[in-house]
VOPAGU-2260 file (C-alpha; in pm, 1 decimal, decimal comma):
REM VOPAGU-2260
SITE   aa  ch    i         X         Y         Z
SITE  MET   A    0   -3535,6   -1106,3    4066,8
SITE  SER   A    1   -3549,2   -1322,3    3736,2
SITE  ALA   A    2   -3648,5   -1000,3    3539,2
SITE  GLU   A    3   -3370,3    -804,2    3681,8
SITE  LEU   A    4   -3120,6   -1089,4    3594,7
SITE  GLY   A    5   -3255,8   -1092,3    3245,8
SITE  ILE   A    6   -3205,2    -718,1    3216,0
SITE  LEU   A    7   -2847,2    -745,9    3356,3
SITE  VAL   A    8   -2758,2   -1043,1    3125,2
SITE  GLN   A    9   -2906,4    -854,0    2825,1
SITE  GLN   A   10   -2702,8    -549,3    2884,0
SITE  PHE   A   11   -2395,1    -761,4    2935,1
SITE  ILE   A   12   -2464,3    -924,0    2593,0
SITE  ASN   A   13   -2513,6    -580,2    2432,7
SITE  GLY   A   14   -2206,1    -435,8    2602,3
SITE  ILE   A   15   -1982,8    -712,8    2480,8
SITE  THR   A   16   -2107,2    -672,1    2127,7
SITE  LEU   A   17   -2039,5    -295,7    2140,7
SITE  GLY   A   18   -1710,2    -345,3    2321,7
SITE  GLY   A   19   -1584,8    -587,9    2045,3
SITE  MET   A   20   -1637,2    -311,5    1785,5
SITE  TYR   A   21   -1461,0     -51,1    2026,7
SITE  ALA   A   22   -1170,9    -286,4    2078,0
SITE  LEU   A   23   -1109,3    -352,3    1715,6
SITE  LEU   A   24   -1091,9       8,6    1649,5
SITE  ALA   A   25    -894,7      76,6    1954,2
SITE  LEU   A   26    -626,6    -166,1    1833,1
SITE  GLY   A   27    -543,9      70,0    1557,9
SITE  TYR   A   28    -485,3     369,8    1782,2
SITE  THR   A   29    -263,5     153,0    2028,5
SITE  LEU   A   30     -58,0      24,1    1738,2
SITE  VAL   A   31      21,9     337,5    1588,6
SITE  TYR   A   32      95,6     488,2    1922,3
SITE  GLY   A   33     314,9     195,3    2016,1
SITE  ILE   A   34     540,8     252,6    1715,8
SITE  LEU   A   35     545,3     627,6    1647,2
SITE  LEU   A   36     411,5     770,5    1991,2
SITE  MET   A   37     141,6     937,7    1765,1
SITE  ILE   A   38    -235,3     960,9    1803,6
SITE  ASN   A   39    -383,5     891,7    1449,3
SITE  PHE   A   40    -703,8    1079,0    1457,8
SITE  ALA   A   41    -778,3     982,4    1110,5
SITE  HIS   A   42    -820,3     620,4    1218,4
SITE  ALA   A   43   -1180,0     675,4    1293,4
SITE  GLU   A   44   -1243,3     732,6     922,0
SITE  MET   A   45   -1098,2     401,4     845,2
SITE  PHE   A   46   -1402,9     278,2    1032,9
SITE  MET   A   47   -1618,6     461,1     804,7
SITE  PHE   A   48   -1439,5     394,1     491,5
SITE  GLY   A   49   -1437,8      19,0     558,8
SITE  ALA   A   50   -1816,0      18,3     606,5
SITE  TYR   A   51   -1873,9     195,7     255,8
SITE  VAL   A   52   -1637,6     -33,3      90,3
SITE  GLY   A   53   -1809,5    -335,7     253,4
SITE  LEU   A   54   -2154,7    -196,7     157,4
SITE  PHE   A   55   -2057,7    -154,4    -211,3
SITE  THR   A   56   -1879,1    -481,9    -212,1
SITE  LEU   A   57   -2173,8    -671,5     -65,2
SITE  THR   A   58   -2434,2    -505,4    -292,6
SITE  GLY   A   59   -2228,6    -557,7    -609,9
SITE  LEU   A   60   -2141,3    -908,5    -537,7
SITE  ALA   A   61   -2499,5    -991,7    -428,1
SITE  ARG   A   62   -2609,9    -918,0    -776,5
SITE  ILE   A   63   -2432,8   -1228,7    -896,6
SITE  GLU   A   64   -2685,1   -1508,3    -854,5
SITE  PHE   A   65   -2441,8   -1755,0    -731,3
SITE  PHE   A   66   -2354,7   -1573,2    -413,1
SITE  THR   A   67   -2726,0   -1595,3    -289,1
SITE  SER   A   68   -2801,1   -1951,8    -431,8
SITE  SER   A   69   -2710,4   -2131,4     -99,7
SITE  GLY   A   70   -2588,7   -2100,3     245,7
SITE  PRO   A   71   -2206,9   -2177,6     174,0
SITE  ALA   A   72   -2223,6   -1931,0    -130,3
SITE  LEU   A   73   -2375,7   -1665,9     107,7
SITE  LEU   A   74   -2093,5   -1729,9     358,8
SITE  LEU   A   75   -1839,2   -1687,5      85,6
SITE  LEU   A   76   -2004,6   -1369,2      -7,0
SITE  TYR   A   77   -1957,1   -1214,5     341,6
SITE  LEU   A   78   -1609,3   -1349,0     356,6
SITE  LEU   A   79   -1517,6   -1180,8      30,6
SITE  THR   A   80   -1684,1    -857,3     159,0
SITE  PHE   A   81   -1479,5    -848,8     472,5
SITE  LEU   A   82   -1153,3    -942,3     294,0
SITE  ILE   A   83   -1187,6    -687,2      26,2
SITE  ALA   A   84   -1296,5    -421,1     265,2
SITE  MET   A   85   -1010,5    -485,3     510,9
SITE  ILE   A   86    -751,4    -510,8     220,3
SITE  ALA   A   87    -870,1    -174,9      50,8
SITE  THR   A   88    -884,5       2,6     392,6
SITE  GLY   A   89    -546,2    -138,1     488,5
SITE  ILE   A   90    -406,6      -3,5     153,9
SITE  LEU   A   91    -551,0     344,9     224,4
SITE  GLY   A   92    -394,4     338,5     561,1
SITE  VAL   A   93     -37,7     265,3     397,8
SITE  ILE   A   94    -118,2     543,8     149,2
SITE  ILE   A   95    -194,8     797,8     421,5
SITE  GLU   A   96     108,8     697,0     622,1
SITE  ARG   A   97     329,9     726,0     321,4
SITE  PHE   A   98     219,6    1079,4     215,2
SITE  ALA   A   99      73,3    1242,3     520,7
SITE  TYR   A  100     293,8    1109,3     800,1
SITE  ARG   A  101     624,3     988,9     687,8
SITE  PRO   A  102     738,8    1341,6     559,9
SITE  LEU   A  103     655,6    1460,9     922,8
SITE  ARG   A  104     826,3    1178,2    1091,4
SITE  HIS   A  105    1116,9    1400,8    1233,4
SITE  ALA   A  106     906,3    1716,6    1274,4
SITE  PRO   A  107     765,2    1827,9    1608,0
SITE  ARG   A  108     493,8    1597,2    1750,4
SITE  LEU   A  109     219,2    1853,6    1690,6
SITE  ALA   A  110     279,6    1851,7    1307,1
SITE  PRO   A  111     163,7    1475,4    1238,5
SITE  LEU   A  112    -117,1    1542,6    1484,4
SITE  ILE   A  113    -245,2    1825,8    1278,2
SITE  SER   A  114    -205,6    1631,2     966,6
SITE  ALA   A  115    -403,6    1352,5    1099,9
SITE  ILE   A  116    -691,8    1580,3    1192,1
SITE  GLY   A  117    -665,0    1722,6     826,3
SITE  VAL   A  118    -664,3    1376,1     665,9
SITE  SER   A  119    -983,2    1294,4     894,4
SITE  LEU   A  120   -1168,7    1596,3     778,2
SITE  PHE   A  121   -1065,1    1540,6     408,9
SITE  LEU   A  122   -1198,6    1183,9     410,5
SITE  GLN   A  123   -1517,5    1279,8     570,6
SITE  ASN   A  124   -1599,6    1559,4     330,6
SITE  ALA   A  125   -1483,2    1330,6      43,2
SITE  VAL   A  126   -1755,6    1081,5     123,4
SITE  LEU   A  127   -2016,4    1347,0     211,1
SITE  LEU   A  128   -1946,1    1527,7    -143,2
SITE  TRP   A  129   -1880,4    1212,3    -361,4
SITE  ILE   A  130   -2106,5     952,1    -209,3
SITE  SER   A  131   -2400,8    1090,2      -2,5
SITE  SER   A  132   -2486,8    1314,5     294,6
SITE  ARG   A  133   -2755,4    1071,7     392,4
SITE  SER   A  134   -2751,8     741,4     583,3
SITE  LEU   A  135   -2726,2     445,3     341,6
SITE  PRO   A  136   -2901,5     123,4     455,0
SITE  PHE   A  137   -2675,9    -171,8     514,6
SITE  PRO   A  138   -2853,1    -488,0     395,6
SITE  VAL   A  139   -2826,6    -822,3     598,5
SITE  LEU   A  140   -2879,6   -1094,5     343,7
SITE  PHE   A  141   -2923,4   -1376,3     608,5
SITE  GLU   A  142   -3197,1   -1451,6     838,5
SITE  VAL   A  143   -3127,3   -1322,2    1182,3
SITE  GLN   A  144   -3208,2   -1588,1    1462,6
SITE  THR   A  145   -3276,8   -1511,5    1819,0
SITE  TYR   A  146   -3200,9   -1735,3    2125,9
SITE  GLN   A  147   -3306,8   -1699,5    2491,9
SITE  ILE   A  148   -3044,1   -1695,6    2757,3
SITE  ALA   A  149   -3111,1   -1647,4    3121,2
SITE  GLY   A  150   -3428,0   -1427,7    3028,2
SITE  ALA   A  151   -3220,3   -1238,0    2781,1
SITE  THR   A  152   -3232,3   -1231,4    2400,2
SITE  ILE   A  153   -2908,5   -1273,9    2194,1
SITE  SER   A  154   -2925,8   -1272,9    1811,8
SITE  SER   A  155   -2709,3   -1458,5    1566,3
SITE  MET   A  156   -2583,4   -1116,6    1456,8
SITE  GLN   A  157   -2448,5   -1051,2    1807,8
SITE  ILE   A  158   -2290,3   -1416,8    1824,2
SITE  LEU   A  159   -2132,3   -1334,1    1484,9
SITE  ILE   A  160   -1988,2   -1008,5    1601,7
SITE  ILE   A  161   -1858,6   -1114,5    1934,0
SITE  VAL   A  162   -1698,0   -1453,3    1806,1
SITE  THR   A  163   -1549,0   -1280,3    1499,8
SITE  THR   A  164   -1392,8    -984,3    1706,1
SITE  ILE   A  165   -1253,2   -1219,9    1958,7
SITE  VAL   A  166   -1107,4   -1424,3    1673,2
SITE  LEU   A  167    -950,7   -1131,0    1506,1
SITE  MET   A  168    -793,8   -1012,2    1849,4
SITE  LEU   A  169    -645,5   -1352,4    1925,2
SITE  VAL   A  170    -490,0   -1360,8    1568,6
SITE  LEU   A  171    -330,1   -1015,4    1604,9
SITE  ASP   A  172    -208,8   -1106,6    1958,2
SITE  ASN   A  173     -34,2   -1412,8    1833,5
SITE  PHE   A  174      96,4   -1245,7    1538,4
SITE  VAL   A  175     252,6    -970,2    1733,7
SITE  SER   A  176     393,9   -1208,9    1993,7
SITE  ARG   A  177     513,7   -1517,8    1790,3
SITE  THR   A  178     596,9   -1407,6    1437,4
SITE  ARG   A  179     908,7   -1255,8    1302,6
SITE  LEU   A  180     717,0    -944,9    1182,3
SITE  GLY   A  181     548,6    -923,2    1513,8
SITE  LYS   A  182     889,1    -923,3    1685,4
SITE  SER   A  183    1003,4    -654,9    1442,6
SITE  MET   A  184     708,2    -447,8    1560,7
SITE  ARG   A  185     788,4    -483,2    1923,3
SITE  ALA   A  186    1150,0    -409,6    1857,1
SITE  THR   A  187    1044,6     -96,8    1674,4
SITE  SER   A  188     817,7       1,6    1962,0
SITE  GLN   A  189    1083,5     -31,5    2210,8
SITE  ASP   A  190    1370,4     147,8    2034,0
SITE  ARG   A  191    1313,2     235,8    1682,5
SITE  GLU   A  192    1683,6     358,6    1606,1
SITE  THR   A  193    1838,0      46,4    1762,5
SITE  ALA   A  194    1599,5    -179,4    1576,2
SITE  GLY   A  195    1711,1      -8,0    1254,9
SITE  LEU   A  196    2078,5     -75,5    1334,8
SITE  MET   A  197    1993,3    -441,6    1404,3
SITE  GLY   A  198    1847,9    -490,6    1050,6
SITE  VAL   A  199    1479,4    -420,4    1111,8
SITE  ASP   A  200    1323,4    -236,1     805,4
SITE  ILE   A  201    1151,4      51,3    1001,7
SITE  ASN   A  202     952,3     176,9     707,0
SITE  ARG   A  203     815,2    -169,6     638,8
SITE  VAL   A  204     714,9    -223,1    1001,0
SITE  ILE   A  205     548,5     114,6    1001,1
SITE  ALA   A  206     360,0      45,0     690,1
SITE  LEU   A  207     250,1    -294,9     817,0
SITE  THR   A  208     118,4    -119,7    1130,3
SITE  PHE   A  209     -90,8     119,6     913,9
SITE  PHE   A  210    -213,2    -168,8     723,5
SITE  ILE   A  211    -324,3    -392,5    1029,9
SITE  GLY   A  212    -504,6     -99,3    1224,1
SITE  PRO   A  213    -716,3      28,8     938,7
SITE  ALA   A  214    -803,7    -330,8     823,0
SITE  LEU   A  215    -935,7    -404,8    1172,0
SITE  GLY   A  216   -1116,0     -73,0    1180,3
SITE  ALA   A  217   -1287,0    -178,3     849,6
SITE  ALA   A  218   -1405,8    -500,2    1014,9
SITE  ALA   A  219   -1556,0    -288,4    1294,4
SITE  GLY   A  220   -1734,5     -59,8    1050,5
SITE  ILE   A  221   -1893,0    -335,4     856,2
SITE  PHE   A  222   -2020,5    -494,5    1186,7
SITE  SER   A  223   -2159,1    -151,7    1279,2
SITE  GLY   A  224   -2336,0    -126,8     967,7
SITE  MET   A  225   -2474,8    -477,6     990,8
SITE  TYR   A  226   -2570,0    -426,5    1361,5
SITE  TYR   A  227   -2733,6     -72,7    1316,6
SITE  GLY   A  228   -2867,1    -116,1     959,5
SITE  ASN   A  229   -2723,1     179,7     812,0
SITE  ILE   A  230   -2387,9     387,6     757,6
SITE  LYS   A  231   -2322,1     750,4     727,7
SITE  TYR   A  232   -2021,7     978,3     629,3
SITE  ASN   A  233   -1960,1    1083,3     978,6
SITE  MET   A  234   -2029,7     757,6    1152,0
SITE  GLY   A  235   -1677,9     713,4    1274,4
SITE  PHE   A  236   -1652,9    1025,1    1498,2
SITE  ILE   A  237   -1820,8     900,1    1817,9
SITE  PRO   A  238   -1693,5     549,9    1801,0
SITE  GLY   A  239   -1345,4     671,9    1713,3
SITE  ILE   A  240   -1339,5     880,1    2027,8
SITE  LYS   A  241   -1476,7     594,7    2241,8
SITE  ALA   A  242   -1224,2     372,6    2104,5
SITE  PHE   A  243    -949,6     608,4    2166,9
SITE  ALA   A  244   -1069,8     640,5    2531,2
SITE  ALA   A  245   -1079,7     263,1    2550,9
SITE  ALA   A  246    -701,6     251,6    2438,8
SITE  VAL   A  247    -611,0     516,1    2707,5
SITE  VAL   A  248    -808,4     339,3    2964,0
SITE  GLY   A  249    -652,9      -7,9    2891,4
SITE  GLY   A  250    -316,1     143,3    2853,7
SITE  ILE   A  251    -219,3     331,5    2534,3
SITE  GLY   A  252      33,0     136,5    2342,9
SITE  ASN   A  253     -56,6    -186,8    2527,2
SITE  LEU   A  254    -221,2    -430,9    2278,9
SITE  ARG   A  255    -423,0    -621,8    2543,5
SITE  GLY   A  256    -493,5    -318,4    2732,5
SITE  ALA   A  257    -679,6    -180,1    2407,3
SITE  MET   A  258    -888,8    -503,1    2403,5
SITE  LEU   A  259    -971,8    -482,0    2768,0
SITE  GLY   A  260   -1056,0    -102,7    2742,9
SITE  GLY   A  261   -1297,0    -168,9    2439,8
SITE  PHE   A  262   -1491,3    -436,2    2611,0
SITE  LEU   A  263   -1491,2    -229,3    2936,1
SITE  ILE   A  264   -1627,3      82,7    2766,6
SITE  GLY   A  265   -1886,9    -112,6    2584,7
SITE  LEU   A  266   -1998,4    -293,3    2901,9
SITE  LEU   A  267   -2026,3      22,1    3110,9
SITE  GLU   A  268   -2194,2     219,3    2832,3
SITE  SER   A  269   -2461,1     -52,3    2790,8
SITE  LEU   A  270   -2516,4     -60,5    3173,0
SITE  ALA   A  271   -2547,1     313,3    3188,4
SITE  ALA   A  272   -2798,9     315,0    2916,9
SITE  ALA   A  273   -3009,4      60,6    3105,9
SITE  TYR   A  274   -2983,2     176,8    3471,8
SITE  ILE   A  275   -2921,3     551,0    3443,9
SITE  SER   A  276   -3036,6     691,9    3103,5
SITE  THR   A  277   -2970,2     646,7    2742,6
SITE  GLY   A  278   -2884,6    1007,4    2721,0
SITE  TYR   A  279   -2577,1     949,9    2927,1
SITE  LYS   A  280   -2437,2     643,3    2739,8
SITE  ASP   A  281   -2205,8     866,7    2534,9
SITE  VAL   A  282   -2080,7    1044,4    2834,9
SITE  ILE   A  283   -1973,6     737,1    3033,9
SITE  ALA   A  284   -1665,7     668,5    2815,2
SITE  PHE   A  285   -1528,1     995,3    2896,3
SITE  VAL   A  286   -1607,4     977,7    3273,5
SITE  ILE   A  287   -1435,2     645,5    3286,9
SITE  LEU   A  288   -1122,7     798,6    3090,8
SITE  ILE   A  289   -1101,1    1105,2    3354,6
SITE  ILE   A  290   -1129,2     859,6    3647,9
SITE  VAL   A  291    -857,1     626,2    3515,5
SITE  LEU   A  292    -634,1     915,1    3423,2
SITE  ILE   A  293    -661,3    1055,0    3781,3
SITE  PHE   A  294    -596,8     732,8    3966,8
SITE  LYS   A  295    -381,8     515,1    3709,9
SITE  PRO   A  296    -253,3     750,7    3445,5
SITE  GLY   A  297     -71,2     463,3    3262,8
SITE  GLY   A  298    -412,2     294,2    3207,2
SITE  ILE   A  299    -547,9     -39,7    3371,2
SITE  LEU   A  300    -257,7    -251,9    3230,5
SITE  GLY   A  301     -13,0      16,8    3186,8
SITE  GLU   A  302     243,1      73,3    2909,5
SITE  SER   A  303     423,8    -253,7    2977,0
SITE  VAL   A  304     745,4    -271,0    2747,9
SITE  ALA   A  305     670,9    -637,1    2662,4
SITE  GLU   A  306     352,3    -556,2    2537,6
SITE  LYS   A  307     397,9    -202,6    2409,4
SITE  VAL   A  308     281,4    -262,7    2037,4
């Protein structure tokens, strides 16, 4: 019995770790949908792009002796890595919105969708041709410790990912619900034209949305590289689809729904790998998506107007 409990706890820990990364990525989908009613399929490449920027930043700064001289200096190195990668990816998201989506804002809804797919293919092939077609190792410069909990093993890496993802999600939730810019985002989500008439700068709000979503995706990409030990030009495809499924399962356009959906997909995927087969772990997200769409088309939390951001 204790062995079975240990397996269950272990899969719960693994699932929460995966779910945190899916949730961060799902937030980008749900933010854009909440504002523009658009599925940004290029968002998965923000995950990949952030991982590459993080890798090059980390390896570049690590050559400076100061950043590896002590524990606090190493912490500063990782903070700078995340900050630079998130800002760079956020800026890329704003550029993509400005040149690939804004000109199509009043076009039929299919047009920006096709544009998003084109941007996704362009970014994938740009990295493939200009950087490498092979997996690149993602170094971890600190010693990973392991701890025993109820017969399961949790690593300091998993603790870092879980805690950081929860903190980022709480910060975003408070930003959207309590700040002036967050209120502008909610107003734009509810009625874009009326919000514009009331003095809200719609273009600024949309640009901010396309900055925040990719920035969170970049953090998830770095965590993925650290967790799995390597990154590749097409690494965003499967997590991107799962994150999209998570956003729909939780309630597309619902901020907290995306968080819930991400953790739910991660947990069920991990449990399926342990108790059914690892071959089915990538299928579980889509099975859940189909079931939810059949019985609750609006998602678990629905598309609540108050939270539709």
